[in-house]
C-alpha positions in Angstrom: -129.5 -68.4 65.3 -130.9 -67.9 61.8 -134.3 -69.1 60.6 -134.9 -70.3 57.1 -137.6 -68.7 55.0 -139.9 -71.7 55.4 -139.7 -71.4 59.2 -137.3 -74.2 59.9 -134.4 -73.4 62.1 -130.7 -74.1 61.5 -130.2 -75.2 65.1 -126.5 -75.8 64.8 -125.6 -72.5 63.2 -124.6 -69.6 65.4 -123.6 -66.2 64.1 -121.1 -64.1 66.1 -118.3 -61.5 65.7 -116.7 -62.6 69.0 -113.8 -64.9 68.2 -113.2 -65.6 71.9 -116.7 -66.9 72.1 -116.0 -69.4 69.4 -112.8 -70.6 71.1 -114.6 -71.0 74.4 -117.6 -72.9 73.0 -116.9 -76.6 73.4 -119.9 -77.4 71.2 -118.1 -76.0 68.2 -116.0 -78.8 66.8 -114.6 -77.1 63.6 -114.0 -73.7 62.1 -113.4 -72.2 58.7 -110.7 -69.4 58.6 -111.4 -66.9 55.8 -109.6 -63.8 57.3 -106.9 -61.8 55.7 -103.9 -63.9 54.8 -101.7 -62.1 57.5 -104.3 -63.3 60.1 -104.4 -66.9 59.1 -101.6 -68.1 61.3 -102.8 -66.6 64.6 -106.4 -67.6 64.1 -105.6 -71.1 63.1 -103.1 -71.5 66.0 -105.7 -70.5 68.5 -108.4 -72.7 67.1 -106.1 -75.7 67.2 -105.0 -75.0 70.7 -108.7 -74.9 71.7 -109.3 -78.3 70.1 -111.0 -77.3 66.9 -110.6 -78.9 63.5 -109.6 -76.1 61.0 -110.2 -75.5 57.3 -108.1 -72.6 56.1 -108.8 -70.6 52.9 -105.7 -70.3 50.7 -103.1 -69.0 51.1 -102.5 -71.2 54.2 -100.0 -68.9 55.9 -97.3 -66.5 54.7 -94.2 -68.2 56.2 -93.0 -71.7 55.9 -92.1 -71.8 59.6 -95.7 -71.0 60.5 -97.0 -73.8 58.2 -94.7 -76.4 59.8 -95.6 -75.3 63.3 -99.4 -75.5 62.6 -99.1 -78.9 60.9 -97.1 -80.2 63.9 -99.7 -78.7 66.3 -102.6 -80.3 64.5 -100.8 -83.7 64.4 -100.0 -83.5 68.1 -103.6 -82.7 69.0 -104.9 -85.3 66.5 -107.0 -82.6 64.7 -107.8 -82.1 61.1 -106.1 -79.2 59.4 -106.7 -78.6 55.7 -106.3 -75.8 53.2 -109.0 -75.0 50.6 -107.9 -75.7 47.1 -111.3 -76.0 45.6 -110.1 -76.4 42.0 -108.7 -79.8 42.8 -112.3 -80.9 43.2 -113.9 -78.9 40.4 -115.6 -81.2 37.9 -114.8 -78.9 34.9 -111.1 -79.2 35.6 -111.2 -83.0 35.7 -113.3 -82.9 32.5 -110.6 -80.7 31.0 -107.9 -83.3 32.0 -109.9 -86.0 30.3 -110.2 -83.9 27.2 -106.5 -83.4 27.1 -105.8 -87.1 27.5 -108.4 -87.8 24.7 -107.5 -85.2 22.1 -103.8 -84.4 22.5 -101.0 -86.9 21.7 -98.7 -85.2 24.2 -98.1 -81.9 26.0 -95.2 -79.7 25.0 -96.2 -76.6 27.1 -98.9 -75.0 29.2 -100.0 -71.4 29.4 -102.1 -70.2 32.4 -103.6 -66.8 33.2 -105.5 -65.5 36.1 -106.5 -61.8 35.9 -109.1 -60.1 38.1 -110.1 -56.6 38.9 -109.2 -55.1 42.2 -112.9 -55.0 43.0 -113.8 -58.4 41.7 -117.4 -59.8 42.0 -117.9 -63.5 42.8 -121.3 -65.1 43.0 -122.8 -61.6 42.9 -120.9 -60.4 45.9 -118.0 -57.8 45.7 -114.8 -59.5 46.8 -112.6 -57.3 49.0 -108.9 -57.3 48.0 -106.5 -58.8 50.6 -103.7 -56.2 50.8 -101.7 -58.4 53.1 -101.0 -60.9 50.4 -99.1 -60.5 47.1 -100.4 -61.7 43.8 -98.1 -64.7 44.0 -99.1 -65.8 47.5 -102.8 -65.1 46.7 -103.2 -66.7 43.2 -100.2 -69.0 42.5 -101.5 -71.7 44.9 -104.6 -72.0 42.8 -102.6 -72.6 39.6 -100.3 -75.2 41.3 -103.4 -77.1 42.4 -104.8 -77.0 38.8 -101.5 -78.3 37.4 -101.6 -81.1 40.0 -105.0 -82.1 38.6 -103.9 -81.9 35.0 -100.5 -83.4 35.2 -100.3 -85.2 38.5 -97.9 -84.3 41.3 -94.6 -83.1 40.0 -91.5 -81.2 41.2 -91.7 -77.5 40.5 -88.8 -75.3 39.5 -89.4 -71.5 39.0 -87.1 -70.3 36.3 -88.1 -66.7 36.1 -90.4 -64.3 38.0 -91.0 -60.8 36.7 -93.2 -58.1 38.3 -93.8 -54.4 37.6 -94.6 -53.6 41.2 -93.8 -56.7 43.3 -97.4 -56.9 44.4 -100.3 -56.8 42.0 -99.0 -58.3 38.8 -96.4 -60.9 37.9 -95.4 -63.3 35.1 -93.6 -66.6 35.8 -91.9 -69.2 33.8 -91.5 -72.6 35.5 -91.1 -76.3 34.9 -93.7 -78.6 36.3 -91.9 -81.8 36.1 -90.6 -81.7 32.5 -93.4 -79.5 31.2 -92.7 -75.8 30.6 -95.4 -73.5 32.0 -95.9 -69.8 31.5 -98.1 -68.0 34.0 -99.6 -64.5 34.1 -101.1 -63.2 37.3 -102.8 -59.9 37.9 -105.2 -58.9 40.6 -105.6 -55.3 39.4 -106.7 -56.0 35.8 -109.2 -54.0 33.8 -111.4 -57.1 33.3 -111.5 -60.7 34.6 -109.9 -63.5 32.6 -109.0 -67.0 33.7 -107.7 -69.6 31.3 -105.5 -72.7 30.8 -104.1 -73.5 27.4 -102.4 -76.8 26.6 -100.4 -77.4 23.4 -99.2 -80.6 21.8 -96.1 -81.3 19.6 -98.5 -81.4 16.6 -99.7 -77.9 17.3 -103.1 -78.9 18.6 -104.4 -76.7 21.3 -106.9 -77.3 24.1 -108.2 -74.2 26.0 -110.2 -74.0 29.1 -111.8 -70.6 29.8 -113.1 -70.6 33.3 -113.6 -66.8 33.8 -117.3 -67.2 34.4 -118.9 -69.0 37.4 -120.4 -71.4 38.2 -117.7 -73.6 36.9 -120.1 -76.4 36.1 -121.6 -74.4 33.2 -118.3 -74.1 31.4 -117.1 -76.2 28.4 -113.6 -76.9 27.2 -112.9 -75.6 23.7 -110.6 -77.3 21.2 -108.8 -75.4 18.5 -106.3 -76.6 15.9 -103.3 -74.5 14.7 
């Protein structure tokens, strides 16, 4: 158990590296899975089998069959199983959607980019790369969740996927509903860059640069072309 600096105890928090101890502890009702993507399936399966609610960091799992099995297992056990797509709840992204609706007459296309160094730093902590997951399985789910916020739930058709190595960098062209979307993903970039650009038929452009965190400090920038 950990004690806070002011002397008060976090009585419900226990720190352990023993996964079996977590499974066997009936007092633990829920768990957060933040392991390497290749380990998500087995860890989530065991937690559900032992009656724990589970929150899984994206990507959920790496095979559709595993996803279906875990969803069925959670449903059968009447347990909560959810995946962390935090951008769906990010206030700045919802503010950006409101700005798009206010300032653009329509949307003709969207461009999205997510580039990060291999040794990225988040919240002052070096983020270790997950070598079990490609750039598509690692970052693409984030962008889909952002499109959901901006444009609502729509069918997705991937028209083109190009990659120089099949792992660290890729560019995609897709249709989100009827909207063309261009995406660049890179998790071995020289510098971090994360942006969304929305263009209207009049040539007006709305850009969200969310490279820096915390996201609450960012502002959408409008530019006319």
